[in-house]
C-alpha positions, 0 to 999 in steps of 0.5 A, spaced: 362 167 811 362 172 806 355 177 805 354 180 799 348 186 800 345 190 794 339 192 791 335 188 787 338 187 780 344 191 782 350 185 779 351 181 786 350 174 782 354 177 776 359 179 782 359 172 785 360 168 779 366 172 777 369 172 784 368 165 784 370 163 777 373 156 776 371 153 783 366 149 785 360 152 787 353 150 790 348 155 789 342 154 794 336 159 792 329 160 796 327 154 799 333 150 799 336 153 806 339 147 809 344 144 813 349 139 809 356 136 808 358 139 802 365 141 802 365 146 796 363 153 797 356 154 798 352 161 795 345 162 799 341 167 796 333 169 797 333 169 804 328 175 804 324 170 800 325 164 804 323 169 810 317 171 808 314 164 806 317 160 812 312 158 818 318 159 823 318 165 828 323 170 827 327 168 832 327 160 830 329 163 823 334 167 825 337 161 829 336 156 823 339 161 818 346 162 823 346 155 824 346 153 817 351 158 815 356 157 821 363 154 820 362 153 812 365 156 806 359 160 805 357 166 801 350 169 803 347 174 797 342 179 800 337 183 797 337 190 801 329 191 801 329 197 805 333 203 804 329 207 808 322 206 805 317 204 809 312 199 806 304 201 807 302 194 808 303 191 815 306 184 813 311 187 808 313 192 814 314 186 819 318 183 813 323 188 812 324 189 819 325 181 820 330 182 814 333 188 817 335 184 824 337 178 821 342 181 816 345 185 822 346 178 825 349 175 819 354 181 818 356 181 825 358 174 824 361 175 817 368 175 816 367 179 810 361 184 807 361 187 800 356 192 798 354 192 790 351 198 788 350 198 780 355 193 779 360 197 783 363 193 790 365 196 796 368 193 802 364 194 808 368 189 813 374 185 812 376 181 819 382 183 820 382 190 817 377 193 822 378 199 825 
C-alpha cells in the first residue's frame, strides 16, 4: 500500500495520475470503499468523508478500511484535515481525531508514504529504507 497525504487542493490527485500514467487504475471515491477481486491498481480517496458519513463505530470503520486495503496494489489518498487546528464544533473535533488515529494505522501498514505539499512530493516512508 502507498499512502499519499496532503492538504486539500495540494496536488495529490495529479501526483497519483502522473505516477500511474499508462497503468490500468480503478478510482474509488467516497461511498465506494469495498472489497473486490480487482487485479489492477486501486486508488481510494475521500476516506475522511466516508468516515464522517458511516454509521460504523470508529473501531469497526478502521478495521473495515484496513481489511479493504490489505494485500492489494492500493494507493490511498488522504486529506490532512487537522494540521494542528482544533475545530470549534465537537463533531468536527471527533472526526479530526478519528481520522488521525485511522491515518496512523494506515501509515504504519503502508509500504510507502508520500506527503504532497503544494505539488511537491516528499517521501516520508519507503519499506526497506527506514532508519
